C-alpha positions as CSV (number, residue, x, y, z in Angstrom):
1,M,-20.0,6.5,13.9
2,D,-19.5,3.6,16.2
3,G,-16.6,3.5,18.6
4,N,-15.1,0.9,20.8
5,F,-14.1,2.5,24.2
6,G,-13.0,1.0,27.4
7,T,-9.2,1.2,27.9
8,V,-8.6,3.5,30.9
9,R,-5.3,5.0,31.6
10,N,-4.4,8.0,33.8
11,G,-8.1,8.9,34.2
12,L,-8.6,9.1,30.4
13,V,-10.6,6.6,28.3
14,Y,-9.2,5.4,25.0
15,G,-11.0,3.8,22.1
16,F,-11.0,3.6,18.3
17,V,-13.3,4.7,15.5
18,R,-15.5,2.4,13.4
19,G,-17.6,3.9,10.7
20,T,-17.7,7.1,8.6
21,S,-20.4,9.3,10.1
22,M,-17.8,11.8,11.4
23,W,-15.7,11.9,8.3
24,P,-13.4,13.9,7.7
25,A,-12.9,14.8,11.3
26,F,-12.4,11.1,12.2
27,V,-11.8,8.1,10.0
28,A,-12.1,4.4,10.7
29,G,-9.2,3.2,12.8
30,D,-8.4,6.6,14.4
31,V,-7.5,6.3,18.1
32,L,-9.5,8.7,20.3
33,R,-8.8,10.0,23.8
34,A,-11.8,11.0,26.0
35,E,-12.4,12.4,29.5
36,V,-15.4,11.6,31.7
37,I,-17.8,14.6,32.3
38,H,-21.3,15.0,33.6
39,A,-23.9,15.7,31.0
40,E,-24.6,19.1,32.5
41,D,-21.0,20.2,31.7
42,A,-21.3,19.4,28.0
43,T,-21.4,22.3,25.6
44,A,-22.5,22.6,21.9
45,G,-19.6,21.6,19.7
46,D,-18.2,18.9,22.0
47,V,-17.7,15.5,20.4
48,L,-19.3,13.0,22.8
49,V,-19.4,9.2,23.1
50,I,-23.0,8.3,23.9
51,Q,-25.2,5.3,24.0
52,H,-28.4,5.5,21.9
53,E,-31.1,3.0,22.5
54,E,-31.2,1.8,18.9
55,A,-27.5,1.7,18.3
56,S,-24.3,0.8,20.0
57,T,-21.8,3.3,21.3
58,V,-21.9,6.4,19.0
59,V,-19.3,9.2,18.6
60,H,-21.1,12.3,17.4
61,R,-21.0,16.1,17.8
62,L,-23.3,17.8,20.3
63,F,-25.4,20.5,18.5
64,S,-27.6,21.6,21.4
65,I,-28.4,20.9,25.0
66,E,-31.6,22.0,26.6
67,I,-33.3,21.6,30.0
68,A,-36.4,19.3,29.5
69,E,-39.0,17.7,31.8
70,A,-37.1,14.5,31.7
71,G,-33.7,16.1,32.5
72,L,-31.5,17.2,29.6
73,R,-32.3,17.0,25.9
74,L,-29.2,16.4,23.8
75,Q,-29.3,16.9,20.1
76,T,-26.3,15.2,18.4
77,A,-25.3,14.6,14.8
78,G,-22.5,13.1,12.8
79,D,-20.6,15.7,10.7
80,R,-21.4,13.6,7.6
81,S,-24.5,11.6,8.6
82,G,-26.8,14.3,9.9
83,M,-29.0,14.6,13.0
84,D,-29.7,11.8,15.5
85,Q,-32.9,11.3,17.5
86,P,-32.8,13.5,20.6
87,L,-31.5,11.9,23.7
88,Y,-33.0,12.6,27.1
89,I,-30.8,12.0,30.1
90,A,-30.3,13.0,33.7
91,P,-27.9,16.0,34.3
92,E,-25.6,13.9,36.5
93,T,-25.2,11.2,33.8
94,E,-21.6,10.5,33.0
95,L,-20.5,10.9,29.3
96,L,-17.2,10.7,27.5
97,R,-16.0,13.9,25.8
98,I,-13.4,13.4,23.1
99,T,-10.3,15.4,23.8
100,G,-7.9,14.2,21.2
101,V,-7.2,12.0,18.2
102,L,-3.9,10.2,17.5
103,R,-2.6,11.2,14.1
104,L,0.9,10.5,12.7
105,G,2.2,9.4,16.1
106,S,1.1,12.4,18.1
107,W,-2.1,13.6,19.8
108,K,-4.0,16.3,17.9
109,A,-7.0,18.5,19.0
110,V,-10.5,17.5,18.0
111,P,-11.1,19.0,14.5
112,D,-13.9,21.5,14.2
113,R,-17.0,20.7,12.1
114,F,-16.4,20.8,8.4
115,P,-19.5,22.4,6.9
116,L,-18.5,21.8,3.3
117,A,-17.3,18.2,3.9
118,G,-20.4,16.7,2.3
119,M,-20.0,18.8,-0.8
120,I,-16.3,18.2,-1.4
121,P,-16.4,14.6,-2.7
122,G,-19.2,15.4,-5.2
123,L,-17.4,18.5,-6.4
124,I,-14.2,16.5,-6.9
125,L,-16.1,13.9,-8.8
126,R,-17.8,16.4,-11.1
127,L,-14.4,18.1,-11.8
128,H,-12.8,14.8,-12.5
129,C,-15.6,13.7,-14.9
130,G,-15.5,17.0,-16.7
131,L,-11.7,16.8,-17.2
132,V,-11.9,13.2,-18.5
133,R,-14.7,14.2,-21.0
134,K,-12.6,17.1,-22.3
135,L,-9.6,14.9,-22.7
136,Q,-11.6,12.3,-24.6
137,W,-13.1,15.1,-26.9
138,M,-9.6,16.4,-27.6
139,Q,-8.4,12.9,-28.5
140,R,-11.3,12.4,-30.9
141,K,-10.6,15.7,-32.7
142,A,-6.9,14.9,-33.2
């Protein structure tokens, strides 16, 4: 999921969401609040704003962080889009950690990962199609 970050106020960085790779935790247009941290202070489960070489600014969840020869190896992924290429950075590199999302006029905590999120739309679609078929069969019999 892309993000546009840069507004700084009271030591926090604000930006908004573009894209759907973190759906349903974040949706396009959500306003996010982030704090500046060093890469070595990040923990698995944090949602980070990072710069991948092949993409613009990306907002994804950190799955693992390991010490590597080149510094730290970060493995990130979108809740909906899957794993990214590993990112190798120096431990003192500054990152943005998402601390809140603006919803219905107030700041909410960052939602946990939804493991069934990818299955829900397909399940709803199958149930809907099954119901429509049954209703059509009932009309034909009448």
